[in-house]
C-alpha positions in Angstrom: 101.7 116.5 119.7 102.0 117.5 123.4 105.4 117.1 125.1 103.5 115.7 128.1 102.5 112.6 126.1 106.2 111.8 125.5 107.3 112.7 129.0 104.8 110.1 130.4 107.0 107.2 129.1 109.4 105.8 131.7 112.3 105.6 129.2 112.1 109.4 128.8 111.7 110.3 132.5 115.2 111.8 133.0 115.4 113.6 129.7 116.1 117.4 129.7 113.2 119.6 128.4 115.1 120.5 125.3 115.5 116.8 124.3 111.8 116.2 125.0 110.9 119.0 122.7 113.2 117.7 119.9 111.7 114.2 120.4 108.1 115.5 120.4 108.7 117.3 117.1 110.1 114.1 115.5 107.4 111.6 116.7 104.4 110.4 114.8 101.2 108.6 115.8 100.5 105.1 114.5 97.2 103.2 115.1 97.3 99.5 114.7 94.4 97.0 114.6 94.3 93.8 116.7 96.2 90.9 115.1 98.5 93.0 113.0 102.2 92.4 113.2 103.9 95.8 114.0 107.4 94.4 113.5 108.6 91.0 112.3 111.5 88.9 113.5 114.6 89.4 111.3 113.1 92.3 109.3 115.3 95.4 109.0 114.5 97.8 111.8 113.4 101.2 110.7 111.6 102.7 113.8 111.3 102.6 117.5 107.7 102.3 118.9 106.3 103.5 122.2 102.9 102.1 123.3 100.6 104.8 124.5 97.4 102.7 124.6 96.6 99.0 124.1 98.5 95.7 124.5 100.8 93.7 122.3 102.6 90.3 122.4 106.3 89.8 121.8 107.1 86.5 120.1 110.7 85.4 120.0 112.1 82.4 118.3 113.4 81.1 121.6 111.0 78.3 122.6 107.9 80.1 121.4 107.8 82.3 124.5 105.7 85.4 124.5 105.9 88.6 126.6 103.1 91.1 127.0 103.6 94.8 126.4 101.3 97.6 127.4 101.1 101.4 127.9 104.5 102.9 128.6 106.5 100.0 127.0 108.9 100.5 124.1 110.0 98.2 121.3 112.2 98.3 118.3 115.2 100.0 119.9 117.5 96.9 119.5 117.2 96.8 115.8 117.5 100.5 115.4 120.5 101.1 117.7 122.3 97.7 118.0 121.7 95.0 115.4 119.9 96.4 112.4 117.5 93.5 112.5 114.4 92.8 114.5 114.9 90.3 117.3 111.2 89.5 117.8 107.8 89.8 116.2 105.4 92.1 118.0 101.7 91.5 117.4 98.8 93.8 118.5 96.6 92.0 121.0 94.2 95.0 121.2 93.9 98.2 119.2 97.2 100.0 119.7 98.0 103.7 119.7 101.7 104.0 119.2 104.1 106.8 119.1 106.8 106.2 116.5 110.3 107.5 115.9 111.7 106.6 112.5 115.4 105.8 112.2 115.7 108.6 109.7 114.2 111.1 112.2 116.3 109.7 115.0 119.5 110.2 113.0 118.4 113.8 112.2 118.0 114.7 115.9 120.6 112.3 117.3 123.2 115.0 118.0 120.7 117.1 120.0 119.4 114.2 122.1 122.4 112.5 123.7 120.5 111.5 126.9 117.7 109.9 124.7 120.3 107.8 122.8 121.9 106.7 126.1 118.6 105.7 127.6 117.4 103.8 124.5 120.8 102.1 124.1 120.8 101.0 127.8 117.3 99.5 127.3 118.3 97.7 124.2 121.4 96.2 125.8 119.4 95.0 128.8 116.9 93.3 126.5 119.5 91.8 124.1 121.2 90.3 127.1 118.1 88.4 128.3 
């Protein structure tokens, strides 16, 4: 995988090159068909996802509201870093190309990517406070 694919995501914009390299080596690609639930509300969170291509809907249990996600967006960080459980269901609206970082891989590289953890934790805290 090319580091430039990772660097294109806003959440990674300020990461040092060494952290981008660590992250690139730990990421995997996931293709998802339309209509498939990528994550489900209250499930245990085992990965963070980054949308490279396609669109998805975020469904929360708060009044049935939905939020659209698209290229450059991230989801799954709240469960992985803060709560352990998914706070929403994310359903593919179109075919998705995702980059995924498993919790296991994140733990393995965590000490070498302090800026990544800070950036993801900040994003998760902002969303959890909505």
